[in-house]
N, CA, C and O atoms as a Maestro MAE file, in Angstrom:
{
 s_m_m2io_version
 :::
 2.0.0
}

f_m_ct {
 s_m_title
 :::
 protein
 m_atom[164] {
  # First column is atom index #
  i_m_mmod_type
  r_m_x_coord
  r_m_y_coord
  r_m_z_coord
  i_m_residue_number
  s_m_chain_name
  s_m_pdb_residue_name
  s_m_pdb_atom_name
  i_m_atomic_number
  :::
  1 25 125.226 -52.007 174.981 1 A "UNK " " N  " 7
  2 3 126.416 -52.036 175.797 1 A "UNK " " CA " 6
  3 2 127.438 -52.967 175.165 1 A "UNK " " C  " 6
  4 15 127.095 -53.955 174.516 1 A "UNK " " O  " 8
  5 25 128.674 -52.632 175.367 2 A "UNK " " N  " 7
  6 3 129.772 -53.413 174.819 2 A "UNK " " CA " 6
  7 2 130.302 -54.339 175.914 2 A "UNK " " C  " 6
  8 15 130.580 -53.874 177.020 2 A "UNK " " O  " 8
  9 25 130.446 -55.624 175.639 3 A "UNK " " N  " 7
  10 3 131.031 -56.519 176.642 3 A "UNK " " CA " 6
  11 2 132.457 -56.077 176.989 3 A "UNK " " C  " 6
  12 15 133.181 -55.579 176.127 3 A "UNK " " O  " 8
  13 25 132.849 -56.255 178.226 4 A "UNK " " N  " 7
  14 3 134.161 -55.799 178.678 4 A "UNK " " CA " 6
  15 2 135.297 -56.434 177.890 4 A "UNK " " C  " 6
  16 15 136.344 -55.810 177.721 4 A "UNK " " O  " 8
  17 25 135.118 -57.653 177.406 5 A "UNK " " N  " 7
  18 3 136.165 -58.320 176.629 5 A "UNK " " CA " 6
  19 2 136.373 -57.681 175.258 5 A "UNK " " C  " 6
  20 15 137.443 -57.831 174.669 5 A "UNK " " O  " 8
  21 25 135.370 -56.971 174.741 6 A "UNK " " N  " 7
  22 3 135.450 -56.365 173.410 6 A "UNK " " CA " 6
  23 2 135.884 -54.899 173.432 6 A "UNK " " C  " 6
  24 15 135.940 -54.263 172.379 6 A "UNK " " O  " 8
  25 25 136.191 -54.353 174.607 7 A "UNK " " N  " 7
  26 3 136.579 -52.948 174.700 7 A "UNK " " CA " 6
  27 2 137.977 -52.720 174.170 7 A "UNK " " C  " 6
  28 15 138.866 -53.546 174.379 7 A "UNK " " O  " 8
  29 25 138.180 -51.600 173.482 8 A "UNK " " N  " 7
  30 3 139.508 -51.165 173.071 8 A "UNK " " CA " 6
  31 2 140.112 -50.337 174.196 8 A "UNK " " C  " 6
  32 15 139.393 -49.891 175.090 8 A "UNK " " O  " 8
  33 25 141.420 -50.127 174.163 9 A "UNK " " N  " 7
  34 3 142.084 -49.323 175.192 9 A "UNK " " CA " 6
  35 2 141.538 -47.899 175.147 9 A "UNK " " C  " 6
  36 15 141.496 -47.278 174.085 9 A "UNK " " O  " 8
  37 25 141.121 -47.387 176.304 10 A "UNK " " N  " 7
  38 3 140.584 -46.032 176.390 10 A "UNK " " CA " 6
  39 2 139.106 -45.916 176.063 10 A "UNK " " C  " 6
  40 15 138.550 -44.821 176.146 10 A "UNK " " O  " 8
  41 25 138.460 -47.000 175.696 11 A "UNK " " N  " 7
  42 3 137.041 -46.966 175.351 11 A "UNK " " CA " 6
  43 2 136.209 -47.147 176.615 11 A "UNK " " C  " 6
  44 15 136.535 -47.982 177.458 11 A "UNK " " O  " 8
  45 25 135.144 -46.373 176.751 12 A "UNK " " N  " 7
  46 3 134.270 -46.448 177.912 12 A "UNK " " CA " 6
  47 2 133.095 -47.362 177.605 12 A "UNK " " C  " 6
  48 15 132.446 -47.216 176.569 12 A "UNK " " O  " 8
  49 25 132.824 -48.282 178.480 13 A "UNK " " N  " 7
  50 3 131.786 -49.287 178.233 13 A "UNK " " CA " 6
  51 2 130.397 -48.683 178.136 13 A "UNK " " C  " 6
  52 15 129.638 -49.041 177.235 13 A "UNK " " O  " 8
  53 25 130.044 -47.781 179.034 14 A "UNK " " N  " 7
  54 3 128.679 -47.258 179.071 14 A "UNK " " CA " 6
  55 2 128.560 -45.849 178.505 14 A "UNK " " C  " 6
  56 15 127.464 -45.290 178.474 14 A "UNK " " O  " 8
  57 25 129.672 -45.264 178.055 15 A "UNK " " N  " 7
  58 3 129.633 -43.871 177.619 15 A "UNK " " CA " 6
  59 2 129.946 -43.689 176.144 15 A "UNK " " C  " 6
  60 15 130.080 -42.548 175.702 15 A "UNK " " O  " 8
  61 25 130.067 -44.739 175.369 16 A "UNK " " N  " 7
  62 3 130.372 -44.613 173.955 16 A "UNK " " CA " 6
  63 2 129.100 -44.307 173.170 16 A "UNK " " C  " 6
  64 15 128.057 -44.922 173.391 16 A "UNK " " O  " 8
  65 25 129.201 -43.356 172.261 17 A "UNK " " N  " 7
  66 3 128.065 -42.969 171.415 17 A "UNK " " CA " 6
  67 2 128.521 -42.848 169.980 17 A "UNK " " C  " 6
  68 15 129.721 -42.863 169.704 17 A "UNK " " O  " 8
  69 25 127.573 -42.727 169.057 18 A "UNK " " N  " 7
  70 3 127.910 -42.575 167.638 18 A "UNK " " CA " 6
  71 2 128.442 -41.179 167.325 18 A "UNK " " C  " 6
  72 15 129.331 -41.031 166.486 18 A "UNK " " O  " 8
  73 25 127.910 -40.158 167.989 19 A "UNK " " N  " 7
  74 3 128.323 -38.777 167.741 19 A "UNK " " CA " 6
  75 2 128.905 -38.190 169.013 19 A "UNK " " C  " 6
  76 15 128.174 -37.857 169.946 19 A "UNK " " O  " 8
  77 25 130.240 -38.062 169.046 20 A "UNK " " N  " 7
  78 3 130.910 -37.524 170.233 20 A "UNK " " CA " 6
  79 2 130.679 -36.025 170.352 20 A "UNK " " C  " 6
  80 15 130.546 -35.327 169.348 20 A "UNK " " O  " 8
  81 25 130.633 -35.535 171.593 21 A "UNK " " N  " 7
  82 3 130.486 -34.109 171.871 21 A "UNK " " CA " 6
  83 2 131.703 -33.668 172.669 21 A "UNK " " C  " 6
  84 15 132.060 -34.307 173.659 21 A "UNK " " O  " 8
  85 25 132.339 -32.587 172.252 22 A "UNK " " N  " 7
  86 3 133.480 -32.045 172.977 22 A "UNK " " CA " 6
  87 2 132.974 -30.933 173.879 22 A "UNK " " C  " 6
  88 15 132.387 -29.962 173.401 22 A "UNK " " O  " 8
  89 25 133.198 -31.069 175.188 23 A "UNK " " N  " 7
  90 3 132.739 -30.087 176.165 23 A "UNK " " CA " 6
  91 2 133.934 -29.276 176.631 23 A "UNK " " C  " 6
  92 15 134.932 -29.855 177.061 23 A "UNK " " O  " 8
  93 25 133.865 -27.952 176.559 24 A "UNK " " N  " 7
  94 3 135.003 -27.118 176.966 24 A "UNK " " CA " 6
  95 2 135.249 -27.202 178.475 24 A "UNK " " C  " 6
  96 15 134.337 -27.466 179.257 24 A "UNK " " O  " 8
  97 25 136.499 -26.971 178.856 25 A "UNK " " N  " 7
  98 3 136.845 -26.994 180.273 25 A "UNK " " CA " 6
  99 2 136.724 -25.594 180.864 25 A "UNK " " C  " 6
  100 15 136.706 -24.600 180.138 25 A "UNK " " O  " 8
  101 25 136.642 -25.530 182.186 26 A "UNK " " N  " 7
  102 3 136.560 -24.270 182.929 26 A "UNK " " CA " 6
  103 2 135.380 -23.403 182.513 26 A "UNK " " C  " 6
  104 15 135.481 -22.176 182.521 26 A "UNK " " O  " 8
  105 25 134.271 -24.021 182.153 27 A "UNK " " N  " 7
  106 3 133.047 -23.294 181.822 27 A "UNK " " CA " 6
  107 2 131.866 -24.025 182.475 27 A "UNK " " C  " 6
  108 15 131.974 -25.195 182.841 27 A "UNK " " O  " 8
  109 25 130.765 -23.333 182.611 28 A "UNK " " N  " 7
  110 3 129.542 -23.939 183.119 28 A "UNK " " CA " 6
  111 2 128.790 -24.525 181.931 28 A "UNK " " C  " 6
  112 15 128.607 -23.858 180.912 28 A "UNK " " O  " 8
  113 25 128.359 -25.765 182.066 29 A "UNK " " N  " 7
  114 3 127.637 -26.447 180.998 29 A "UNK " " CA " 6
  115 2 126.308 -26.908 181.554 29 A "UNK " " C  " 6
  116 15 126.260 -27.539 182.611 29 A "UNK " " O  " 8
  117 25 125.233 -26.602 180.859 30 A "UNK " " N  " 7
  118 3 123.897 -27.042 181.258 30 A "UNK " " CA " 6
  119 2 123.402 -28.031 180.211 30 A "UNK " " C  " 6
  120 15 123.414 -27.741 179.015 30 A "UNK " " O  " 8
  121 25 122.967 -29.200 180.671 31 A "UNK " " N  " 7
  122 3 122.485 -30.237 179.766 31 A "UNK " " CA " 6
  123 2 121.042 -30.548 180.124 31 A "UNK " " C  " 6
  124 15 120.727 -30.814 181.284 31 A "UNK " " O  " 8
  125 25 120.176 -30.516 179.139 32 A "UNK " " N  " 7
  126 3 118.776 -30.856 179.321 32 A "UNK " " CA " 6
  127 2 118.539 -32.194 178.628 32 A "UNK " " C  " 6
  128 15 118.783 -32.332 177.429 32 A "UNK " " O  " 8
  129 25 118.059 -33.182 179.392 33 A "UNK " " N  " 7
  130 3 117.807 -34.506 178.850 33 A "UNK " " CA " 6
  131 2 116.299 -34.750 178.855 33 A "UNK " " C  " 6
  132 15 115.633 -34.568 179.874 33 A "UNK " " O  " 8
  133 25 115.788 -35.150 177.737 34 A "UNK " " N  " 7
  134 3 114.361 -35.486 177.654 34 A "UNK " " CA " 6
  135 2 114.187 -36.732 176.801 34 A "UNK " " C  " 6
  136 15 115.061 -37.087 176.009 34 A "UNK " " O  " 8
  137 25 113.054 -37.385 176.973 35 A "UNK " " N  " 7
  138 3 112.807 -38.603 176.203 35 A "UNK " " CA " 6
  139 2 111.301 -38.829 176.091 35 A "UNK " " C  " 6
  140 15 110.514 -38.352 176.908 35 A "UNK " " O  " 8
  141 25 110.940 -39.555 175.077 36 A "UNK " " N  " 7
  142 3 109.542 -39.909 174.892 36 A "UNK " " CA " 6
  143 2 109.176 -41.180 175.649 36 A "UNK " " C  " 6
  144 15 108.010 -41.568 175.715 36 A "UNK " " O  " 8
  145 25 110.201 -41.824 176.222 37 A "UNK " " N  " 7
  146 3 109.998 -43.066 176.950 37 A "UNK " " CA " 6
  147 2 110.766 -43.007 178.260 37 A "UNK " " C  " 6
  148 15 111.291 -41.949 178.606 37 A "UNK " " O  " 8
  149 25 110.848 -44.083 178.983 38 A "UNK " " N  " 7
  150 3 111.497 -44.131 180.286 38 A "UNK " " CA " 6
  151 2 113.014 -44.084 180.126 38 A "UNK " " C  " 6
  152 15 113.569 -44.784 179.278 38 A "UNK " " O  " 8
  153 25 113.698 -43.256 180.943 39 A "UNK " " N  " 7
  154 3 115.154 -43.230 180.973 39 A "UNK " " CA " 6
  155 2 115.636 -44.071 182.149 39 A "UNK " " C  " 6
  156 15 115.082 -43.986 183.245 39 A "UNK " " O  " 8
  157 25 116.645 -44.867 181.927 40 A "UNK " " N  " 7
  158 3 117.209 -45.707 182.981 40 A "UNK " " CA " 6
  159 2 118.659 -45.304 183.207 40 A "UNK " " C  " 6
  160 15 119.360 -44.927 182.267 40 A "UNK " " O  " 8
  161 25 119.106 -45.384 184.455 41 A "UNK " " N  " 7
  162 3 120.498 -45.067 184.741 41 A "UNK " " CA " 6
  163 2 121.356 -46.318 184.672 41 A "UNK " " C  " 6
  164 15 122.567 -46.249 184.885 41 A "UNK " " O  " 8
  :::
 }
 m_bond[163] {
  # First column is bond index #
  i_m_from
  i_m_to
  i_m_order
  :::
  1 1 2 1
  2 2 3 1
  3 3 4 2
  4 3 5 1
  5 5 6 1
  6 6 7 1
  7 7 8 2
  8 7 9 1
  9 9 10 1
  10 10 11 1
  11 11 12 2
  12 11 13 1
  13 13 14 1
  14 14 15 1
  15 15 16 2
  16 15 17 1
  17 17 18 1
  18 18 19 1
  19 19 20 2
  20 19 21 1
  21 21 22 1
  22 22 23 1
  23 23 24 2
  24 23 25 1
  25 25 26 1
  26 26 27 1
  27 27 28 2
  28 27 29 1
  29 29 30 1
  30 30 31 1
  31 31 32 2
  32 31 33 1
  33 33 34 1
  34 34 35 1
  35 35 36 2
  36 35 37 1
  37 37 38 1
  38 38 39 1
  39 39 40 2
  40 39 41 1
  41 41 42 1
  42 42 43 1
  43 43 44 2
  44 43 45 1
  45 45 46 1
  46 46 47 1
  47 47 48 2
  48 47 49 1
  49 49 50 1
  50 50 51 1
  51 51 52 2
  52 51 53 1
  53 53 54 1
  54 54 55 1
  55 55 56 2
  56 55 57 1
  57 57 58 1
  58 58 59 1
  59 59 60 2
  60 59 61 1
  61 61 62 1
  62 62 63 1
  63 63 64 2
  64 63 65 1
  65 65 66 1
  66 66 67 1
  67 67 68 2
  68 67 69 1
  69 69 70 1
  70 70 71 1
  71 71 72 2
  72 71 73 1
  73 73 74 1
  74 74 75 1
  75 75 76 2
  76 75 77 1
  77 77 78 1
  78 78 79 1
  79 79 80 2
  80 79 81 1
  81 81 82 1
  82 82 83 1
  83 83 84 2
  84 83 85 1
  85 85 86 1
  86 86 87 1
  87 87 88 2
  88 87 89 1
  89 89 90 1
  90 90 91 1
  91 91 92 2
  92 91 93 1
  93 93 94 1
  94 94 95 1
  95 95 96 2
  96 95 97 1
  97 97 98 1
  98 98 99 1
  99 99 100 2
  100 99 101 1
  101 101 102 1
  102 102 103 1
  103 103 104 2
  104 103 105 1
  105 105 106 1
  106 106 107 1
  107 107 108 2
  108 107 109 1
  109 109 110 1
  110 110 111 1
  111 111 112 2
  112 111 113 1
  113 113 114 1
  114 114 115 1
  115 115 116 2
  116 115 117 1
  117 117 118 1
  118 118 119 1
  119 119 120 2
  120 119 121 1
  121 121 122 1
  122 122 123 1
  123 123 124 2
  124 123 125 1
  125 125 126 1
  126 126 127 1
  127 127 128 2
  128 127 129 1
  129 129 130 1
  130 130 131 1
  131 131 132 2
  132 131 133 1
  133 133 134 1
  134 134 135 1
  135 135 136 2
  136 135 137 1
  137 137 138 1
  138 138 139 1
  139 139 140 2
  140 139 141 1
  141 141 142 1
  142 142 143 1
  143 143 144 2
  144 143 145 1
  145 145 146 1
  146 146 147 1
  147 147 148 2
  148 147 149 1
  149 149 150 1
  150 150 151 1
  151 151 152 2
  152 151 153 1
  153 153 154 1
  154 154 155 1
  155 155 156 2
  156 155 157 1
  157 157 158 1
  158 158 159 1
  159 159 160 2
  160 159 161 1
  161 161 162 1
  162 162 163 1
  163 163 164 2
  :::
 }
}
């Protein structure tokens, strides 16, 4: 996680990733999440 003081304008604290994904609008999107360990919200 990035400390709030280190955020750039428009940057999301908990949603930044190394590889961005562009999701189209006005369509149905199904996402399957799996992990080999515990997932935390």
